[in-house]
N, C-alpha and C positions, 0 to 999 in steps of 0.2 A: 377032573381033566378039562371039562367044558369051561370051568371057571378060569383056567389058566390060558385058554385059547386067546382071549382078547389081549392078555399081557404078552403072550408070545408074538401075536400079530404086530403089536406096537413095537416090540423089540426088533422084529424083522424089518419093519418100516424104518426104524432108526438106523439099522445096519445098511439098508439101501441108501439112505441119505448120505452116510459116510462113504460108501463105495462110489456113488455118483460124484461126490466131491473129489475123491482121489483119482478118478479117471479123467477129470477135466473135460467132460462132454457137455457141460452146461455153461452158459455165460454167467457173468457175475450177477446180473439181475435175476436170472432163472434160479441161481443158487439161493439168493435171498428169499425168493418166493417159495422155494421148496422147504427151506428151513422154517419160514413163518407158517407154512401150512402144517408142518409137523408139530410146531408149538401149539397151533390152534386145535389140532386134533387131540393132543395130549391134555389140553385144558378142558375140553368139553366131553372127552371120553372118560367114563368112570373107571378108575383103577385104584388099587390100594395105595396108601400114602407112601409106603416104603418104596414102591416101584417108581412113583412120581419123583421121589427124592433122588433115587439112583439115576433116573434119566436126566433130571436137571443137572446133576453133577457131571454126567457125561457130556451133556450139551455145553455146559460152561467150560469144561476142559477143552473141548474141540473149538468152542467159540474163542477162547483165549489163546489158542495155538493155531490149529489147522484152519478152521473156518475164518477166523480173523485174518489169517494169512492170505486166504483167497479173496476175501471181501475187500481189503484195503489195497492189496498189491504193493504195499510199501516195503515189506520185508522179503528176504530171499534166503534160500539155503542151497548149498552146493555139495554134491557128492564128488569130491575131488578124485579124478582119475578113474571113475567108474560110472555105471549106468544109474538111472533114477532109482531112488530108494525111498520108502516111507518108514519113518521111525515108529517105535512103539507109542510115541506121544501123538502120532497122527500128522507129523510135519513131513511135507514132501521135499526131499532133497533132489534138486534137478541134476540131470546127468551132465557130467563134465568129463567125457571120455574121448575128446578130440585128439587127433594126432599132432601134438606139439613138436616143434623142432628146436634146434639150438637157438634160434632167434625168431619167435613166432608168437601169434596171439590168436585168441578165439573169442567171439562175441556171441552170447546166448541168443537163441531165436526170440526170446521175450525182450531182448535188449535191456534187461535189468542188471546184468552183470557181465563181466569179461575176465579173461585170464591171459597173462603173457608170461613167456619164459625166455630167459637169456642165460645161456650156459651150455657148454658142450663137454661130453665125456672125453677127457684128454687121453686116458689110457684104457678105458673100458673096452672089453672085447665084445660083449653082447649089446651094450648101449641100451637105450630106452629111457622113457621118462615116466613110467608107471611101475609101481611095485605090486606084486601079486603074492598072495599066500592063501592056503586052504586051512590053516590052523585055526583053532578056536581062540578067540580073544576074550580075556578076562575083564572083569570090572565094568561090564556093560551088558545091556539086554539086546543090543543091536550089533551082534558080533559080525554080521555080514557087511556092516558099514566099513570095517577095517580090513577087509580082504583085498581091497585095492587102495592105493594111495598115490597121489601125484608127487613126483620128486623132480629136483632140478640140480644141476651142477654149478649153479651160480646165483641167479636171482629169479624168484617166482613171485608174481604179483597177482592179486585178485582185486577187482574193482566192482563196487556197487554203483550203478549208473542211475541218474534221474531220481535221486533220493530227496525226500523233503528234509530240509535242514532241521537239525535237532540232535538229541543225544540217542545213541544206538548201543545196544548190548551185542557184543561180538563173541561168539563161542567157537573156539578152534579145537578140533578133535584130532588126536594123534595116537599112533601105536607103532612101536619099533618092531619090525618083522624081519630085519636082515641080520641082527646080531643075537647071539645066544645070551641067556641070563648071565649076569656077572657072577653068580654063585656057581656056575657050571665048571669053572676052573679049566676051561679048554681055550685054545688059542682063538677060536672064532668069537669068544666073548670079549676079546680085547678091543674090538672095534668101537668107535665113538662117533656119533653123529651130532655135531655141534653147529648151531646157526643162530642168527639174530632175528627177532620179530619186530617189525615196525608197524604202527598204526597211524595213518595220516602223516607219515614222515617222521613220527616221533618214536624213538627206541623204547619199546615196552618190555621186552625180554631179551637180555644179552646172554650169549653163550648158552642158549637153550638146548638141553639134552633130554630127548624124549624118555630114554631108558632111566636116566637119573631121576626125572620127575615121577616115574613109575616105581620108585624105590629100588632101582637096579634090575627090575624084571622086564623081560621082553614079552611080546604078545599080551600086553596089558594096556587097556584104553586109558588115555590121559585127556582131560578136558580143561582148557584154559579159558576163563571168562574175563573178557576185557570190555572196556567202554571206549566209544569213539564219538567225537563231536563233529558232525557234518555241518559245514558252513557254506560250501559251494556246490551242493547237490551231488557230491560223489564221495565214495569211501575207498580208501586204498589200504590193502593189507599186503605187506611186503615181507617175504621170507628171504633172508640173504645169508649166503655162505661166506664167511669172512676168512676162510682158509684154515680153520681150526678143526681139531678132531683127526681121525684117521682117513686114509684114502684107499687102502689096498686090503682091508679086512672086512669080510672074508674073501671078497673078490675085488678086482680093479674097478674103480668107479663107484664104490659104495660110500658115498659121502654126499653132502649137500642137504638142503631142507627137504622135508617130507611132511605131507599133511593128508589126512583122510577125509575130512568134511569140514564145512564152514556153515555157520548159521548166524544170520544178522537179523535182529528184531528191534524195532523202534521202542524207545522208552517213553513214548508219548502216543496219543491217539492221532494217527495221520489224518489229514484233511484233504489230501489230493491223492490221485492214483499214481503209482509208479510205473504203470505200463505205458508204452509208446502210443501215440495217436493211432486211431483206426484208419483204414484205407479211405473211408469217406471224409474224415476230418482232414487227412493229409491232402486229398484232392481239393477240398474246399480251401485249405490254406494255400495250396499252390495256385489255385485260380485267383484267390484274392491278391496274392503276391504279384501274379502276372498283371492283373488289372491295375494295381497300384503303380507298378513300374511303368506300364504303358502310359498311364495318365501323367505321371511325373515327367517322363521323357517328352511327352507332347507339350506340356506346359513350358518346360525349360527350352525346348526348341522354338516355340512361338516367341518367348521373351527374347531369346538370342537373336532371332531374325529381326524382330522389331528394333532391338538395340542397334544392330548393324545398320539398318536403313536410317535410323535416327541420327547416328553418328556421321554417316556419309552425307546427310543433308546439312548437318551443322558444321562439317569440316570446311575450313577456308579454302578458297580456290588457290591452287599452286600451279605456276606456269610449268611448261614442259621442261625448261632447262633445270628448274629446281627439282622436279621429279627425277630427272636423269641423274643429277648429282646425288640425291638421296639414295637412289638405287646403287650408284657406284660405292657409296659409303657402306651400304649393307653387304656388298660383295667383297669387302676388304678381307674378311675372314674373322678370326677371333677378335671380339670387341675389346678395346682398351677400357680402363676405368673411365667412366663418364662423370663429369661434374656438371652441376647446374650453373647457369649464368650468375645466379645470386651468390653461389659459393665462391667463384673466382672473383667476382666484384668485391666481396667482403675481404678476400685474401689480399687484394691489391689496394685496399682502402679506397674503393670506388675509382680504381685506375688513377690514383693520385699522381700528379706530375713528379712529386718527390720520389716516387718508386719507379719512375721510368728509367729503364736501362739503355734504351736506344730505339731506333726505328729502322726497319728495312724496307725493301720495295713492296712488301705485302702487308705491312702493318707494324705498329709499335710493340715493344716488349717491355713488360713490367715485372718488377720483383714482387713476390707475394709470399704469404705464410698461411698454409692450410690449417684447419682446425686441429689436426693431429700433430702440428709442430713442424711439418716438412716445409723447407724453403724451396720455392719453385720460381721458375721464370715463365710468365704467362705471355704467350704470343697471341695478339688480337688481330685477326684477319680483317683487313680493310674491306668494308662493304662496297666501296666504289671500284675495287680492282677485280675485274672478271678473271684476269690471269691468276690472281691470288686464290680464287675459289678452286681452280684446277690444281694449283700447286698445293693447296691445303689437303686435297684428297690424295694427291700423290705422296705427300709427306707422311701422312698417317699410314698409307698402304706400305710404304718402304720400311718405316721404322717398325711397324707391326710384324713384318716378315723377317726383319733382321734386327735382333737384339744382341749386342756384343758388349763385353765388359769394358771395351775401350771407347764406347760411344756414350754420349750423354743419354741418360735414361728418360724415356717418355712416360710420364705418370698417367696421362689421360687427356681427354679432350672434352669440349663442350659443343654441342650441336643443338641450337634452339632457333629454328627459323633461319634468319640471315645472320645470326650471331654464331660465329665459329671461332673457337679458341683452342690453343694447345697449352698444356702444362708440362714443362720440362724440369728435370732436376737442376738445381743451381748450386755450383760450388763457389763459396765465398772465400775471399782471401783471408789469411791469418786465422783460419779456423784450426790450424795445427796447434795453437796455444791451448786448446782444450785438452791436449794430451799431456801437458806439463803437470808435474806433481803439484797439487794445490797447496801443499805445505811450504813450497818455496815462495818466499815473499819478495825476494830481490833476485832478479836475473835479467840477462840481456835478451829482450824479446826478439830482436832481429836475429841474434845468434841462435836462439831456440828454433825460430822458423827455418833458418838455413839448415840446422842439424836434422830436423824432422823431414825437410824436403829431400836432403841427400839420402836419408834412410829409406824414404819411399821410392826414390829412384833406384836404389840398389836392390830393392826387393821386387822389381817389376818382372812379370812373367817373360816378356820378350827380351832377349839379350841386347837387341838394338836400342832398347830404351834405357838400359843401364849405363851409367857413366864409367869410363875406364878407371881402373884402380891404380892411379898414378898420382904422383905428387903434383903434377901439372894441373890435373882436373879436380880430383876429389878434395885435396888439401886446399886448393885455391877456392873451391866452393865454400869450404868450412871457414876459411879466413875472410871470405867476403870479397876476394879479388875477382872471382868469376861468378856471374849470376846463375843461380840454381834454376834449372828448367822447370816449367810448369808441369805438375803431375796431373794426368787426365784419367787415370784408371787406378783400381785398387791393387794392393800388393798381391803377389802370386800365391802366398800362403792362404789367402782368403778366396781368391777366384778359382784356384785349382781344385778345391774340395767340392 
């Protein structure tokens, strides 16, 4: 008996180590120290070889499952729809017994995983999103794991958060507890629960039937082992009801996905912790972030103020009258398209005399062609005409406020110092020939122009612009006896839409 006392003491100490780990009362560092102390005591304390072998096997078993789970914090296990449970292998399944609704989610206190539910019992009288049973579950040593299960009437998702990228082994645990065995030959056995299982958005199991996977037996544990590749530090397990199976057997609302437990273990040795930062590190991070933002804002503000003062010193002096006119231009309202002086000078071939269309009291008008192919009339305000400056401002203000289909369109303007120009749309004569069928090689151009002109007049929106449909007017226009009026607006079938 005395010879067995040291061995019993060592076994008792080992049990204490396991209990301490299971209670989560020590930090990760303290857990490591405790385990190392136990290994040191076992190494220096004399005991039979068989006992040392048994203890090492037990430690390796826990190290590869439970203890490794606590030390790395990279893996997680969830007891779906129920309180925390510890499996016979020593793995702690965290509680997931929150009250989920038809569209709700829950994030674990460790912030390592989360669950969301979307789906509402359409016809169920009792409702609820957790299944309960007190029956014994076969094909497992952890029967109590399957006494509760999370269920959904649509979409049930579980997320692993903050995971290190790599390959993970995903174990899903099921048991059908609502339908009787298929061999019972009673009407309650006719129910079928069918749903799809997705991992990382990829369909893994289609039309999954728990009872069918259990060989037609109810109250029998089913475990599906899958793999998942994590590439963006999160894992998604999605159980989705696609409308298959039964809905009213044995009761209304007995359908949709159901799951009892989930276990996720990395297929590699993790190098980082999956736990969220501690309070101290969070405070340090927040302090560093605040200091960084404050310094950045200060530097940017200093540079901005320096730039403003520098530009004000470099800005040329503008007399009061020019400042007043610039302010008037800014108060016009919505700005027209602006052109640079170089653009309009290129369009008019450096204001070539051959492109000059005329000259009014406020400056000459040139024909030009923009880079996009539009033909414009460019009005150049005379720098010597003070009245022209005021008229220029009034002209832009008026046309900007009134745009009508019967008015010539203002494309834009140019305002560069004392250089002020307007760009109008320009309607050239004989452009109607562009509408003639290009396959016609011989035709009377003047007759075609008259015909197109009469057609455009007859399709004007305003009746006052349309010619009378009489032999005296329309026929005379087509014959060339009466001049066709100039068309200044588009046809009504274009402008009325």
